[in-house]
C-alpha positions in Angstrom: 9.1 -14.6 -9.3 8.4 -11.9 -11.8 10.6 -10.3 -14.4 10.1 -7.0 -16.2 12.2 -4.4 -18.0 13.6 -1.3 -16.3 15.4 1.5 -18.3 16.7 -0.8 -21.0 17.9 -3.4 -18.6 16.3 -6.4 -16.8 15.3 -6.6 -13.1 13.6 -9.2 -11.0 11.0 -8.8 -8.2 11.6 -11.3 -5.5 8.3 -12.7 -4.4 6.6 -16.0 -3.5 3.8 -17.4 -5.6 2.4 -19.2 -2.7 2.9 -16.9 0.2 3.2 -13.1 0.0 5.9 -13.0 2.6 7.8 -10.1 1.2 7.7 -8.5 -2.2 11.2 -7.1 -2.6 12.5 -5.0 -5.4 16.1 -6.1 -6.1 17.7 -4.7 -9.2 20.3 -6.8 -11.1 21.5 -5.8 -14.5 21.7 -8.4 -17.3 24.0 -9.0 -20.2 23.9 -11.8 -22.7 27.0 -13.1 -24.4 26.8 -15.9 -26.9 23.5 -17.0 -25.3 24.9 -17.0 -21.7 22.9 -14.8 -19.3 25.0 -12.9 -16.8 23.7 -10.6 -14.0 25.7 -7.8 -12.5 25.3 -5.4 -9.6 27.4 -2.7 -11.3 25.4 -1.1 -14.1 26.9 1.5 -16.4 25.9 5.1 -16.2 24.9 7.4 -19.0 28.5 7.7 -20.2 29.5 4.0 -20.0 31.2 4.4 -16.6 30.7 1.7 -13.9 28.3 2.7 -11.1 28.1 1.0 -7.8 24.6 -0.2 -7.1 24.0 -3.1 -4.8 20.8 -3.0 -2.8 20.9 -4.9 0.5 18.7 -7.9 1.2 18.3 -11.5 -0.1 18.0 -12.1 -3.8 16.3 -14.8 -5.9 17.3 -14.6 -9.5 15.1 -16.3 -12.2 16.4 -15.8 -15.7 14.0 -18.2 -17.4 11.9 -15.5 -18.9 14.4 -12.6 -18.8 15.1 -10.8 -22.0 17.8 -8.5 -23.2 17.1 -5.3 -25.2 19.7 -6.5 -27.8 19.7 -10.3 -27.8 23.3 -11.6 -27.9 24.9 -8.3 -27.2 25.5 -5.9 -24.3 22.9 -3.3 -23.6 23.3 -0.2 -25.8 24.9 2.9 -24.2 24.9 6.6 -24.9 28.2 6.1 -26.7 26.5 3.8 -29.2 23.9 6.3 -29.9 26.5 9.1 -30.4 28.6 6.9 -32.7 25.6 6.0 -34.8 24.6 9.6 -35.3 28.2 11.0 -35.5 27.9 13.3 -32.5 29.4 13.6 -29.0 28.0 11.7 -26.0 27.6 15.1 -24.3 25.2 16.2 -27.1 23.2 13.0 -26.7 23.0 13.7 -23.0 21.6 17.1 -23.7 18.8 15.6 -25.8 17.8 13.1 -23.1 17.9 15.8 -20.4 15.6 17.8 -22.8 18.1 20.7 -22.5 18.4 23.6 -24.9 21.1 24.0 -27.5 20.4 21.1 -29.8 18.9 21.6 -33.3 15.5 20.0 -34.1 17.0 17.8 -36.9 19.9 16.6 -34.8 17.5 15.9 -31.8 15.3 13.8 -34.0 18.2 11.8 -35.4 19.5 11.1 -31.9 16.0 10.0 -30.7 15.6 7.8 -33.8 19.0 6.2 -33.3 18.1 5.5 -29.7 14.8 3.8 -30.8 16.6 1.7 -33.3 19.3 0.6 -30.8 16.8 0.1 -28.0 18.6 2.6 -25.8 17.0 4.1 -22.7 18.8 6.6 -20.4 20.0 5.0 -17.2 17.9 7.1 -14.9 18.6 4.8 -12.0 22.3 5.5 -12.2 21.6 9.2 -12.7 19.5 9.3 -9.6 22.2 7.7 -7.6 24.7 10.3 -8.8 22.3 13.0 -7.7 21.9 11.4 -4.3 18.3 10.2 -5.0 17.0 6.7 -5.6 13.4 7.8 -6.3 12.2 4.8 -4.2 9.5 5.0 -1.6 8.9 2.0 0.7 5.5 0.6 1.7 4.9 -1.9 4.5 1.5 -3.5 4.9 -0.3 -6.6 6.3 -1.9 -8.7 3.4 -4.3 -10.3 5.9 -6.4 -7.2 5.5 -8.1 -6.2 2.3 -8.2 -2.4 2.6 -4.4 -1.8 2.3 -4.3 -3.6 -1.0 -6.7 -1.1 -2.6 -4.7 1.8 -1.0 -1.5 0.5 -2.5 -3.1 0.5 -6.0 -3.4 4.3 -5.6 0.0 4.7 -4.1 1.4 3.1 -7.2 -0.6 5.5 -9.4 0.5 8.7 -7.6 4.1 7.5 -7.3 4.3 6.9 -11.1 2.9 10.3 -11.9 5.5 11.9 -9.6 8.5 10.0 -10.9 8.8 7.6 -7.9 8.8 3.8 -7.6 7.5 1.7 -4.8 9.3 -1.0 -2.8 6.5 -3.0 -1.2 7.0 -5.3 1.8 4.3 -7.6 3.2 4.2 -8.8 6.8 3.4 -12.4 7.8 3.1 -14.1 11.2 6.7 -15.1 11.0 8.0 -11.8 9.7 7.9 -8.9 12.1 7.5 -5.2 11.2 10.9 -4.3 12.5 12.5 -6.7 10.1 10.6 -5.3 7.2 11.6 -1.7 8.2 15.2 -2.7 8.3 15.1 -4.1 4.8 13.3 -1.1 3.4 15.9 1.2 4.9 18.6 -1.1 3.3 17.0 -0.6 -0.1 17.9 3.2 0.1 14.2 4.3 0.0 13.8 8.0 0.4 10.6 7.7 2.5 8.5 5.0 4.2 4.7 4.6 4.2 3.4 2.3 7.0 -0.2 1.1 6.7 -1.7 0.4 10.1 1.7 -0.2 11.8 2.1 -2.2 15.0 5.5 -0.9 16.1 5.7 1.3 19.2 5.9 5.0 18.8 9.5 4.8 20.3 10.6 2.5 17.5 9.0 4.7 14.8 10.7 7.8 16.2 14.1 6.0 15.9 13.4 5.0 12.4 12.2 8.5 11.5 15.7 9.7 12.4 16.9 7.7 9.3 14.0 8.0 6.9 10.8 10.1 6.6 7.7 8.2 7.8 4.1 8.5 6.8 1.6 6.4 8.9 -1.8 5.4 7.4 -4.7 4.3 9.7 -3.2 4.8 13.1 -3.0 8.0 15.1 0.3 8.7 16.9 0.4 12.5 17.2 4.1 13.3 16.8 6.0 16.0 15.0 8.3 13.4 13.5 5.6 11.7 11.5 2.8 12.5 9.1 -0.5 10.7 9.6 -3.3 9.9 7.2 -6.5 8.2 8.5 -10.2 8.2 7.8 -12.8 9.7 10.1 -13.5 6.4 11.8 -15.5 7.9 14.6 -18.0 9.8 12.5 -18.2 6.8 10.1 -19.3 4.4 12.8 -21.6 7.0 14.3 -23.4 7.3 11.0 -23.9 3.5 11.0 -25.5 3.6 14.4 -27.8 6.5 13.4 -28.8 4.5 10.3 -29.7 1.4 12.4 -31.6 3.5 14.9 -33.5 5.1 12.1 -34.6 1.6 11.0 -36.0 1.0 14.5 -33.1 -0.9 16.1 -32.5 -0.3 19.8 -30.5 -3.5 20.6 -27.2 -2.7 18.8 -23.9 -4.5 19.7 -20.5 -3.2 18.6 -17.8 -5.8 17.9 -14.4 -4.3 19.0 -11.1 -6.0 18.0 -9.0 -5.5 21.1 -5.7 -5.9 19.4 -6.3 -3.3 16.7 -4.1 -0.4 17.8 -6.3 2.3 16.2 -9.7 0.7 17.1 -10.3 3.3 19.8 -11.3 6.0 17.2 -14.1 3.8 15.8 -15.2 2.7 19.2 -15.5 6.3 20.3 -17.9 6.9 17.4 -20.1 4.0 18.6 -20.1 5.3 22.2 -20.9 8.8 21.1 -23.9 7.7 18.9 -25.5 5.4 21.5 -25.2 8.1 24.1 -26.7 10.7 21.8 -29.6 8.4 20.8 -30.2 7.1 24.4 -29.4 3.5 23.4 -27.9 0.9 25.7 -24.1 0.6 25.2 -23.2 -3.0 24.3 -19.5 -3.5 23.4 -18.3 -7.0 22.6 -14.6 -7.0 23.0 -12.9 -9.8 21.1 -9.2 -10.7 21.3 -7.9 -10.3 17.8 -7.3 -8.0 14.9 -9.7 -6.8 12.2 -10.0 -10.3 10.6 -12.6 -12.9 9.7 -11.7 -15.0 12.7 -12.4 -12.0 15.0 -15.9 -11.8 13.5 -16.4 -15.5 13.8 -15.4 -15.5 17.4 -17.8 -12.7 18.1 -20.6 -14.7 16.4 -19.9 -17.8 18.5 -20.1 -15.7 21.7 -23.4 -14.1 20.6 -24.9 -17.4 19.6 -24.3 -18.7 23.1 -26.7 -16.0 24.4 -30.3 -16.7 24.9 -31.3 -13.9 22.6 -29.4 -12.3 19.7 -29.2 -8.6 19.3 -31.2 -7.2 16.3 -28.1 -5.3 14.9 -24.4 -5.9 15.0 -21.8 -3.2 14.1 -18.4 -4.6 13.1 -15.3 -2.6 13.1 -14.4 -3.6 9.6 -15.7 -5.6 6.6 -13.6 -8.6 7.2 -14.9 -9.0 10.7 -18.4 -8.6 9.3 -17.7 -11.4 6.8 -16.6 -13.8 9.5 -19.5 -12.9 11.7 -22.0 -13.2 8.8 -20.7 -16.6 7.7 -20.8 -18.1 11.2 -24.3 -16.8 12.0 -25.6 -18.0 8.6 -24.2 -21.4 9.2 -26.1 -21.5 12.5 -29.4 -20.7 10.7 -29.6 -17.0 11.4 -31.1 -14.9 8.5 -29.4 -11.7 7.5 -31.0 -9.1 7.6 -34.3 -10.7 8.6 -33.1 -11.8 12.0 -30.0 -9.7 12.5 -28.7 -6.6 10.6 -24.9 -6.4 10.1 -22.6 -3.6 9.1 -18.9 -3.2 8.4 -16.3 -0.5 7.7 -14.0 0.1 4.7 -16.3 -0.7 1.7 -13.7 -3.2 0.6 -14.2 -5.5 -2.4 -15.8 -8.2 -0.2 -18.5 -5.8 1.0 -19.5 -5.2 -2.6 -19.9 -8.9 -3.5 -23.5 -10.0 -4.1 -23.5 -12.7 -1.4 -22.4 -10.0 1.2 -24.2 -6.9 -0.1 -22.9 -5.3 3.1 -24.0 -2.0 4.5 -20.7 -0.3 5.5 -18.7 2.9 5.7 -16.6 3.8 2.8 -13.1 5.2 3.2 -11.9 6.2 -0.3 -8.6 4.4 -1.0 -7.8 6.9 -3.7 -8.1 9.8 -1.3 -6.0 8.0 1.3 -3.3 7.0 -1.2 -3.1 10.5 -2.7 -2.8 12.1 0.8 -0.2 9.6 2.0 2.0 9.8 -1.2 1.7 13.6 -1.1 2.9 13.6 2.5 5.8 11.3 1.7 7.0 13.4 -1.2 6.6 16.5 0.8 8.8 15.1 3.5 11.4 14.1 0.9 11.5 17.6 -0.6 11.2 19.5 2.7 13.0 17.5 5.4 12.4 20.2 8.0 8.6 20.2 7.8 6.6 19.3 10.9 4.3 16.3 11.2 0.7 16.8 10.0 -2.4 14.7 10.5 -4.8 14.4 7.6 -8.3 13.0 8.1 -9.9 11.6 4.9 -13.7 11.3 4.4 -15.8 8.3 5.6 -19.4 8.0 4.4 -22.2 5.5 4.9 -23.0 3.1 2.1 -26.4 1.4 2.6 -26.9 -2.1 1.0 -28.9 -5.2 1.8 -27.4 -6.4 5.1 -29.5 -4.0 7.2 -33.3 -3.8 7.5 -36.1 -3.0 9.9 -35.9 -5.3 13.0 -38.3 -8.2 13.0 -39.0 -8.0 16.8 
């Protein structure tokens, strides 16, 4: 449970400290009277009038660390600022809208009074009056590391553009359709889905209610915008690198349950065909996880001879593969070279030092947020597909084959 301040009020983010089931932004406004904390769902607007604002979804309220901008009193309003300076509320409103028609001295007095009183304009209520919440929803699977880095950049771009994120995490017991329903209930203006599992039919129905941007999965459709890295050329560059070291026995570990794995697989096939290598695809039931890589390692260890190089479809699979092979006494890269995809934080750790393909989370995040805001401002735009760069990063997990 986390508390923070929002526009001179207090809000809570409903989350679990032990399981990231769903990080849900639920706004409740706080007043303190004689030391008693009260939370309300009807904040006042800029002029002291009551605004209806009750986001849907479950709420967990923790007031243990909540604070009020004016301890022991109600939050300051525009009327308080006007009374302190001796001007009208309308004039104060002009100042906070940065409108013309207010003298420099009066403007400074109003801003100073607002600072003293701890007043911030209620932009949340203002946005509701204008028919805009300035919220963009994001749904992702925390079992994978790449989305977390992308979300960091989504936050940065959203902040610069005046938007806030409502982030929802998936778990084995919480399906994507449930997360989508809750995001829509929070009145988000657009939805960014990172590697979604839902069918195109479901996504089309949702797109009828809210603009959708999909990251990491290609579903060509005029209803959506798509952002994904050039997975085929990225994997192809890995195979070319291994062949350049002298490897001819190169296995590709393909997670069968990864919906967009076909693009990376096509890159492997294209490379081995061009280089006249033998195609060796190890299909493993599972997603891009450590367990997928560990399963692949156990299958390969059961063979009489290991390949000299193994290309994994992402860094987490490479981690599981590497750990299982190392535990069996296989030396990396002396006995087997291993590569990944994503250039996630785990790939950069010294014990992995993984040769991989980098997809720039900043580039992905900027492209996705740009597409989402574009959909908000131009609802009639057609779906576009953006391919971000993917480049080879050579580290210590690949070497010249020993046989």
